[in-house]
CHARMM-style PDB file with segment names, atoms N, HN, CA, C and O in Angstrom:
ATOM      1  N   MET     1     128.262 167.805  82.412  1.00  0.00      PROA
ATOM      2  CA  MET     1     129.288 167.537  81.419  1.00  0.00      PROA
ATOM      3  C   MET     1     130.667 167.407  82.079  1.00  0.00      PROA
ATOM      4  O   MET     1     131.540 166.703  81.571  1.00  0.00      PROA
ATOM      5  N   ASN     2     130.848 168.076  83.187  1.00  0.00      PROA
ATOM      6  HN  ASN     2     130.138 168.647  83.600  1.00  0.00      PROA
ATOM      7  CA  ASN     2     132.136 167.984  83.874  1.00  0.00      PROA
ATOM      8  C   ASN     2     132.342 166.619  84.509  1.00  0.00      PROA
ATOM      9  O   ASN     2     133.479 166.224  84.766  1.00  0.00      PROA
ATOM     10  N   MET     3     131.255 165.888  84.767  1.00  0.00      PROA
ATOM     11  HN  MET     3     130.332 166.209  84.558  1.00  0.00      PROA
ATOM     12  CA  MET     3     131.394 164.551  85.350  1.00  0.00      PROA
ATOM     13  C   MET     3     132.058 163.582  84.381  1.00  0.00      PROA
ATOM     14  O   MET     3     132.682 162.614  84.814  1.00  0.00      PROA
ATOM     15  N   LEU     4     131.937 163.822  83.082  1.00  0.00      PROA
ATOM     16  HN  LEU     4     131.429 164.608  82.730  1.00  0.00      PROA
ATOM     17  CA  LEU     4     132.576 162.939  82.103  1.00  0.00      PROA
ATOM     18  C   LEU     4     134.092 162.962  82.232  1.00  0.00      PROA
ATOM     19  O   LEU     4     134.762 161.991  81.879  1.00  0.00      PROA
ATOM     20  N   VAL     5     134.627 164.051  82.730  1.00  0.00      PROA
ATOM     21  HN  VAL     5     134.082 164.839  83.017  1.00  0.00      PROA
ATOM     22  CA  VAL     5     136.072 164.140  82.932  1.00  0.00      PROA
ATOM     23  C   VAL     5     136.512 163.106  83.958  1.00  0.00      PROA
ATOM     24  O   VAL     5     137.631 162.600  83.881  1.00  0.00      PROA
ATOM     25  N   TYR     6     135.656 162.787  84.912  1.00  0.00      PROA
ATOM     26  HN  TYR     6     134.746 163.199  84.975  1.00  0.00      PROA
ATOM     27  CA  TYR     6     135.977 161.792  85.930  1.00  0.00      PROA
ATOM     28  C   TYR     6     135.526 160.389  85.534  1.00  0.00      PROA
ATOM     29  O   TYR     6     136.224 159.408  85.789  1.00  0.00      PROA
ATOM     30  N   LEU     7     134.362 160.306  84.914  1.00  0.00      PROA
ATOM     31  HN  LEU     7     133.795 161.103  84.707  1.00  0.00      PROA
ATOM     32  CA  LEU     7     133.780 158.998  84.632  1.00  0.00      PROA
ATOM     33  C   LEU     7     134.498 158.244  83.525  1.00  0.00      PROA
ATOM     34  O   LEU     7     134.629 157.023  83.609  1.00  0.00      PROA
ATOM     35  N   ILE     8     134.965 158.929  82.496  1.00  0.00      PROA
ATOM     36  HN  ILE     8     134.858 159.921  82.428  1.00  0.00      PROA
ATOM     37  CA  ILE     8     135.630 158.241  81.381  1.00  0.00      PROA
ATOM     38  C   ILE     8     136.946 157.596  81.830  1.00  0.00      PROA
ATOM     39  O   ILE     8     137.171 156.431  81.502  1.00  0.00      PROA
ATOM     40  N   PRO     9     137.823 158.285  82.558  1.00  0.00      PROA
ATOM     41  CA  PRO     9     139.038 157.589  83.021  1.00  0.00      PROA
ATOM     42  C   PRO     9     138.754 156.451  84.000  1.00  0.00      PROA
ATOM     43  O   PRO     9     139.444 155.432  83.985  1.00  0.00      PROA
ATOM     44  N   ILE    10     137.746 156.623  84.846  1.00  0.00      PROA
ATOM     45  HN  ILE    10     137.186 157.452  84.857  1.00  0.00      PROA
ATOM     46  CA  ILE    10     137.389 155.548  85.775  1.00  0.00      PROA
ATOM     47  C   ILE    10     136.893 154.330  85.004  1.00  0.00      PROA
ATOM     48  O   ILE    10     137.266 153.200  85.323  1.00  0.00      PROA
ATOM     49  N   ALA    11     136.053 154.550  83.991  1.00  0.00      PROA
ATOM     50  HN  ALA    11     135.750 155.467  83.733  1.00  0.00      PROA
ATOM     51  CA  ALA    11     135.541 153.446  83.181  1.00  0.00      PROA
ATOM     52  C   ALA    11     136.664 152.763  82.411  1.00  0.00      PROA
ATOM     53  O   ALA    11     136.680 151.537  82.303  1.00  0.00      PROA
ATOM     54  N   LEU    12     137.595 153.531  81.879  1.00  0.00      PROA
ATOM     55  HN  LEU    12     137.583 154.527  81.967  1.00  0.00      PROA
ATOM     56  CA  LEU    12     138.727 152.942  81.159  1.00  0.00      PROA
ATOM     57  C   LEU    12     139.624 152.146  82.108  1.00  0.00      PROA
ATOM     58  O   LEU    12     140.118 151.079  81.743  1.00  0.00      PROA
ATOM     59  N   PHE    13     139.836 152.652  83.309  1.00  0.00      PROA
ATOM     60  HN  PHE    13     139.435 153.519  83.605  1.00  0.00      PROA
ATOM     61  CA  PHE    13     140.643 151.937  84.279  1.00  0.00      PROA
ATOM     62  C   PHE    13     139.984 150.623  84.684  1.00  0.00      PROA
ATOM     63  O   PHE    13     140.655 149.593  84.744  1.00  0.00      PROA
ATOM     64  N   LEU    14     138.694 150.643  84.960  1.00  0.00      PROA
ATOM     65  HN  LEU    14     138.149 151.480  84.911  1.00  0.00      PROA
ATOM     66  CA  LEU    14     137.993 149.418  85.353  1.00  0.00      PROA
ATOM     67  C   LEU    14     137.945 148.412  84.206  1.00  0.00      PROA
ATOM     68  O   LEU    14     138.054 147.208  84.438  1.00  0.00      PROA
ATOM     69  N   GLY    15     137.784 148.885  82.987  1.00  0.00      PROA
ATOM     70  HN  GLY    15     137.695 149.863  82.799  1.00  0.00      PROA
ATOM     71  CA  GLY    15     137.820 147.986  81.835  1.00  0.00      PROA
ATOM     72  C   GLY    15     139.185 147.357  81.658  1.00  0.00      PROA
ATOM     73  O   GLY    15     139.289 146.167  81.360  1.00  0.00      PROA
ATOM     74  N   GLY    16     140.239 148.146  81.839  1.00  0.00      PROA
ATOM     75  HN  GLY    16     140.156 149.112  82.081  1.00  0.00      PROA
ATOM     76  CA  GLY    16     141.598 147.613  81.753  1.00  0.00      PROA
ATOM     77  C   GLY    16     141.884 146.627  82.874  1.00  0.00      PROA
ATOM     78  O   GLY    16     142.573 145.629  82.666  1.00  0.00      PROA
ATOM     79  N   LEU    17     141.360 146.904  84.056  1.00  0.00      PROA
ATOM     80  HN  LEU    17     140.800 147.715  84.225  1.00  0.00      PROA
ATOM     81  CA  LEU    17     141.531 145.990  85.182  1.00  0.00      PROA
ATOM     82  C   LEU    17     140.832 144.654  84.912  1.00  0.00      PROA
ATOM     83  O   LEU    17     141.377 143.594  85.218  1.00  0.00      PROA
ATOM     84  N   GLY    18     139.647 144.706  84.347  1.00  0.00      PROA
ATOM     85  HN  GLY    18     139.204 145.567  84.098  1.00  0.00      PROA
ATOM     86  CA  GLY    18     138.947 143.476  83.988  1.00  0.00      PROA
ATOM     87  C   GLY    18     139.676 142.702  82.903  1.00  0.00      PROA
ATOM     88  O   GLY    18     139.742 141.474  82.957  1.00  0.00      PROA
ATOM     89  N   LEU    19     140.217 143.396  81.930  1.00  0.00      PROA
ATOM     90  HN  LEU    19     140.163 144.394  81.886  1.00  0.00      PROA
ATOM     91  CA  LEU    19     140.988 142.745  80.872  1.00  0.00      PROA
ATOM     92  C   LEU    19     142.248 142.105  81.433  1.00  0.00      PROA
ATOM     93  O   LEU    19     142.609 140.995  81.040  1.00  0.00      PROA
ATOM     94  N   PHE    20     142.919 142.795  82.348  1.00  0.00      PROA
ATOM     95  HN  PHE    20     142.626 143.697  82.666  1.00  0.00      PROA
ATOM     96  CA  PHE    20     144.107 142.231  82.981  1.00  0.00      PROA
ATOM     97  C   PHE    20     143.763 140.978  83.768  1.00  0.00      PROA
ATOM     98  O   PHE    20     144.493 139.989  83.699  1.00  0.00      PROA
ATOM     99  N   ALA    21     142.660 140.999  84.519  1.00  0.00      PROA
ATOM    100  HN  ALA    21     142.067 141.802  84.575  1.00  0.00      PROA
ATOM    101  CA  ALA    21     142.259 139.828  85.301  1.00  0.00      PROA
ATOM    102  C   ALA    21     141.921 138.654  84.390  1.00  0.00      PROA
ATOM    103  O   ALA    21     142.254 137.511  84.702  1.00  0.00      PROA
ATOM    104  N   PHE    22     141.263 138.927  83.269  1.00  0.00      PROA
ATOM    105  HN  PHE    22     140.992 139.856  83.016  1.00  0.00      PROA
ATOM    106  CA  PHE    22     140.934 137.860  82.324  1.00  0.00      PROA
ATOM    107  C   PHE    22     142.190 137.264  81.703  1.00  0.00      PROA
ATOM    108  O   PHE    22     142.310 136.043  81.602  1.00  0.00      PROA
ATOM    109  N   LEU    23     143.120 138.104  81.288  1.00  0.00      PROA
ATOM    110  HN  LEU    23     143.023 139.096  81.369  1.00  0.00      PROA
ATOM    111  CA  LEU    23     144.353 137.594  80.693  1.00  0.00      PROA
ATOM    112  C   LEU    23     145.193 136.836  81.712  1.00  0.00      PROA
ATOM    113  O   LEU    23     145.838 135.847  81.365  1.00  0.00      PROA
ATOM    114  N   TRP    24     145.194 137.287  82.964  1.00  0.00      PROA
ATOM    115  HN  TRP    24     144.670 138.090  83.246  1.00  0.00      PROA
ATOM    116  CA  TRP    24     145.909 136.571  84.019  1.00  0.00      PROA
ATOM    117  C   TRP    24     145.297 135.183  84.231  1.00  0.00      PROA
ATOM    118  O   TRP    24     146.020 134.204  84.412  1.00  0.00      PROA
ATOM    119  N   SER    25     143.958 135.102  84.208  1.00  0.00      PROA
ATOM    120  HN  SER    25     143.370 135.897  84.060  1.00  0.00      PROA
ATOM    121  CA  SER    25     143.318 133.802  84.404  1.00  0.00      PROA
ATOM    122  C   SER    25     143.596 132.868  83.228  1.00  0.00      PROA
ATOM    123  O   SER    25     143.718 131.658  83.418  1.00  0.00      PROA
ATOM    124  N   LEU    26     143.697 133.408  82.029  1.00  0.00      PROA
ATOM    125  HN  LEU    26     143.598 134.391  81.874  1.00  0.00      PROA
ATOM    126  CA  LEU    26     144.082 132.566  80.893  1.00  0.00      PROA
ATOM    127  C   LEU    26     145.501 132.041  81.053  1.00  0.00      PROA
ATOM    128  O   LEU    26     145.772 130.870  80.790  1.00  0.00      PROA
ATOM    129  N   LYS    27     146.409 132.919  81.487  1.00  0.00      PROA
ATOM    130  HN  LYS    27     146.189 133.871  81.700  1.00  0.00      PROA
ATOM    131  CA  LYS    27     147.806 132.525  81.624  1.00  0.00      PROA
ATOM    132  C   LYS    27     147.998 131.516  82.752  1.00  0.00      PROA
ATOM    133  O   LYS    27     148.871 130.654  82.658  1.00  0.00      PROA
ATOM    134  N   SER    28     147.204 131.605  83.811  1.00  0.00      PROA
ATOM    135  HN  SER    28     146.494 132.306  83.887  1.00  0.00      PROA
ATOM    136  CA  SER    28     147.379 130.705  84.945  1.00  0.00      PROA
ATOM    137  C   SER    28     146.664 129.371  84.752  1.00  0.00      PROA
ATOM    138  O   SER    28     146.752 128.503  85.621  1.00  0.00      PROA
ATOM    139  N   GLY    29     145.958 129.186  83.634  1.00  0.00      PROA
ATOM    140  HN  GLY    29     145.887 129.891  82.928  1.00  0.00      PROA
ATOM    141  CA  GLY    29     145.375 127.889  83.325  1.00  0.00      PROA
ATOM    142  C   GLY    29     144.002 127.649  83.926  1.00  0.00      PROA
ATOM    143  O   GLY    29     143.631 126.498  84.157  1.00  0.00      PROA
ATOM    144  N   GLN    30     143.247 128.688  84.183  1.00  0.00      PROA
ATOM    145  HN  GLN    30     143.548 129.623  83.996  1.00  0.00      PROA
ATOM    146  CA  GLN    30     141.921 128.523  84.772  1.00  0.00      PROA
ATOM    147  C   GLN    30     140.934 127.858  83.817  1.00  0.00      PROA
ATOM    148  O   GLN    30     139.950 127.267  84.262  1.00  0.00      PROA
ATOM    149  N   TYR    31     141.179 127.945  82.525  1.00  0.00      PROA
ATOM    150  HN  TYR    31     141.979 128.424  82.163  1.00  0.00      PROA
ATOM    151  CA  TYR    31     140.240 127.422  81.545  1.00  0.00      PROA
ATOM    152  C   TYR    31     140.758 126.166  80.854  1.00  0.00      PROA
ATOM    153  O   TYR    31     140.284 125.831  79.769  1.00  0.00      PROA
ATOM    154  N   GLU    32     141.704 125.473  81.444  1.00  0.00      PROA
ATOM    155  HN  GLU    32     142.089 125.746  82.326  1.00  0.00      PROA
ATOM    156  CA  GLU    32     142.290 124.295  80.825  1.00  0.00      PROA
ATOM    157  C   GLU    32     141.354 123.088  80.868  1.00  0.00      PROA
ATOM    158  O   GLU    32     141.212 122.394  79.861  1.00  0.00      PROA
ATOM    159  N   ASP    33     140.720 122.823  81.992  1.00  0.00      PROA
ATOM    160  HN  ASP    33     140.835 123.387  82.810  1.00  0.00      PROA
ATOM    161  CA  ASP    33     139.893 121.628  82.165  1.00  0.00      PROA
ATOM    162  C   ASP    33     138.458 122.046  82.477  1.00  0.00      PROA
ATOM    163  O   ASP    33     138.066 122.114  83.642  1.00  0.00      PROA
ATOM    164  N   LEU    34     137.687 122.322  81.445  1.00  0.00      PROA
ATOM    165  HN  LEU    34     138.005 122.267  80.499  1.00  0.00      PROA
ATOM    166  CA  LEU    34     136.323 122.797  81.654  1.00  0.00      PROA
ATOM    167  C   LEU    34     135.374 121.664  82.017  1.00  0.00      PROA
ATOM    168  O   LEU    34     134.383 121.894  82.710  1.00  0.00      PROA
ATOM    169  N   ASP    35     135.655 120.448  81.565  1.00  0.00      PROA
ATOM    170  HN  ASP    35     136.460 120.261  81.002  1.00  0.00      PROA
ATOM    171  CA  ASP    35     134.761 119.328  81.839  1.00  0.00      PROA
ATOM    172  C   ASP    35     135.052 118.651  83.173  1.00  0.00      PROA
ATOM    173  O   ASP    35     134.179 117.979  83.721  1.00  0.00      PROA
ATOM    174  N   GLY    36     136.237 118.812  83.696  1.00  0.00      PROA
ATOM    175  HN  GLY    36     136.946 119.358  83.251  1.00  0.00      PROA
ATOM    176  CA  GLY    36     136.615 118.126  84.930  1.00  0.00      PROA
ATOM    177  C   GLY    36     135.771 118.540  86.118  1.00  0.00      PROA
ATOM    178  O   GLY    36     135.332 117.687  86.890  1.00  0.00      PROA
ATOM    179  N   ALA    37     135.535 119.833  86.281  1.00  0.00      PROA
ATOM    180  HN  ALA    37     135.892 120.526  85.654  1.00  0.00      PROA
ATOM    181  CA  ALA    37     134.737 120.308  87.421  1.00  0.00      PROA
ATOM    182  C   ALA    37     133.291 119.836  87.305  1.00  0.00      PROA
ATOM    183  O   ALA    37     132.659 119.529  88.316  1.00  0.00      PROA
ATOM    184  N   ALA    38     132.768 119.776  86.103  1.00  0.00      PROA
ATOM    185  HN  ALA    38     133.282 120.026  85.282  1.00  0.00      PROA
ATOM    186  CA  ALA    38     131.394 119.314  85.915  1.00  0.00      PROA
ATOM    187  C   ALA    38     131.268 117.837  86.284  1.00  0.00      PROA
ATOM    188  O   ALA    38     130.286 117.431  86.906  1.00  0.00      PROA
ATOM    189  N   TRP    39     132.248 117.044  85.905  1.00  0.00      PROA
ATOM    190  HN  TRP    39     133.046 117.374  85.399  1.00  0.00      PROA
ATOM    191  CA  TRP    39     132.189 115.617  86.244  1.00  0.00      PROA
ATOM    192  C   TRP    39     132.425 115.392  87.731  1.00  0.00      PROA
ATOM    193  O   TRP    39     131.829 114.491  88.320  1.00  0.00      PROA
ATOM    194  N   ARG    40     133.279 116.191  88.339  1.00  0.00      PROA
ATOM    195  HN  ARG    40     133.764 116.923  87.860  1.00  0.00      PROA
ATOM    196  CA  ARG    40     133.499 116.047  89.784  1.00  0.00      PROA
ATOM    197  C   ARG    40     132.251 116.426  90.574  1.00  0.00      PROA
ATOM    198  O   ARG    40     132.008 115.865  91.643  1.00  0.00      PROA
ATOM    199  N   ALA    41     131.462 117.359  90.071  1.00  0.00      PROA
ATOM    200  HN  ALA    41     131.659 117.814  89.202  1.00  0.00      PROA
ATOM    201  CA  ALA    41     130.226 117.734  90.762  1.00  0.00      PROA
ATOM    202  C   ALA    41     129.196 116.616  90.674  1.00  0.00      PROA
ATOM    203  O   ALA    41     128.385 116.457  91.586  1.00  0.00      PROA
ATOM    204  N   LEU    42     129.212 115.838  89.590  1.00  0.00      PROA
ATOM    205  HN  LEU    42     129.871 115.968  88.848  1.00  0.00      PROA
ATOM    206  CA  LEU    42     128.244 114.758  89.412  1.00  0.00      PROA
ATOM    207  C   LEU    42     128.697 113.448  90.050  1.00  0.00      PROA
ATOM    208  O   LEU    42     127.885 112.544  90.248  1.00  0.00      PROA
ATOM    209  N   ASP    43     129.969 113.337  90.368  1.00  0.00      PROA
ATOM    210  HN  ASP    43     130.628 114.071  90.207  1.00  0.00      PROA
ATOM    211  CA  ASP    43     130.507 112.113  90.946  1.00  0.00      PROA
ATOM    212  C   ASP    43     129.968 111.933  92.364  1.00  0.00      PROA
ATOM    213  O   ASP    43     130.013 112.857  93.176  1.00  0.00      PROA
ATOM    214  N   ASP    44     129.462 110.741  92.651  1.00  0.00      PROA
ATOM    215  HN  ASP    44     129.425 109.991  91.992  1.00  0.00      PROA
ATOM    216  CA  ASP    44     128.879 110.507  93.971  1.00  0.00      PROA
ATOM    217  C   ASP    44     129.836 109.795  94.932  1.00  0.00      PROA
ATOM    218  O   ASP    44     129.427 109.431  96.035  1.00  0.00      PROA
ATOM    219  N   ASP    45     131.074 109.592  94.552  1.00  0.00      PROA
ATOM    220  HN  ASP    45     131.407 109.888  93.657  1.00  0.00      PROA
ATOM    221  CA  ASP    45     132.128 109.047  95.401  1.00  0.00      PROA
ATOM    222  C   ASP    45     131.767 107.695  96.010  1.00  0.00      PROA
ATOM    223  O   ASP    45     131.976 107.480  97.204  1.00  0.00      PROA
ATOM    224  N   ASP    46     131.231 106.789  95.207  1.00  0.00      PROA
ATOM    225  HN  ASP    46     131.061 106.964  94.237  1.00  0.00      PROA
ATOM    226  CA  ASP    46     130.900 105.455  95.695  1.00  0.00      PROA
ATOM    227  C   ASP    46     132.121 104.559  95.851  1.00  0.00      PROA
ATOM    228  O   ASP    46     132.053 103.528  96.519  1.00  0.00      PROA
ATOM    229  N   ASP    47     133.240 104.946  95.237  1.00  0.00      PROA
ATOM    230  HN  ASP    47     133.295 105.784  94.694  1.00  0.00      PROA
ATOM    231  CA  ASP    47     134.408 104.079  95.276  1.00  0.00      PROA
ATOM    232  C   ASP    47     135.182 104.194  96.590  1.00  0.00      PROA
ATOM    233  O   ASP    47     136.088 103.393  96.824  1.00  0.00      PROA
ATOM    234  N   ARG    48     134.866 105.141  97.438  1.00  0.00      PROA
ATOM    235  HN  ARG    48     134.130 105.791  97.248  1.00  0.00      PROA
ATOM    236  CA  ARG    48     135.535 105.258  98.738  1.00  0.00      PROA
ATOM    237  C   ARG    48     134.838 104.399  99.781  1.00  0.00      PROA
ATOM    238  O   ARG    48     133.609 104.387  99.848  1.00  0.00      PROA
ATOM    239  N   PRO    49     135.595 103.689 100.586  1.00  0.00      PROA
ATOM    240  CA  PRO    49     134.950 102.892 101.637  1.00  0.00      PROA
ATOM    241  C   PRO    49     134.389 103.803 102.741  1.00  0.00      PROA
ATOM    242  O   PRO    49     134.977 104.836 103.063  1.00  0.00      PROA
ATOM    243  N   SER    50     133.272 103.414 103.301  1.00  0.00      PROA
ATOM    244  HN  SER    50     132.795 102.575 103.039  1.00  0.00      PROA
ATOM    245  CA  SER    50     132.690 104.212 104.369  1.00  0.00      PROA
ATOM    246  C   SER    50     133.423 103.934 105.679  1.00  0.00      PROA
ATOM    247  O   SER    50     133.808 102.794 105.940  1.00  0.00      PROA
ATOM    248  N   PRO    51     133.618 104.957 106.501  1.00  0.00      PROA
ATOM    249  CA  PRO    51     134.405 104.779 107.742  1.00  0.00      PROA
ATOM    250  C   PRO    51     133.679 103.990 108.805  1.00  0.00      PROA
ATOM    251  OT1 PRO    51     134.221 103.769 109.888  1.00  0.00      PROA
TER     252      PRO     51
END
């Protein structure tokens, strides 16, 4: 039972850290272009001339 004294604050801190990281990623625009990365992965770059 004494371990809960340590585990609850650690869990709350890690949860707050995860929430902060998520909110930071929203603010920095990580989720603005969700389709762009998918299309870039499928693009085969045929429009570039070969060296």
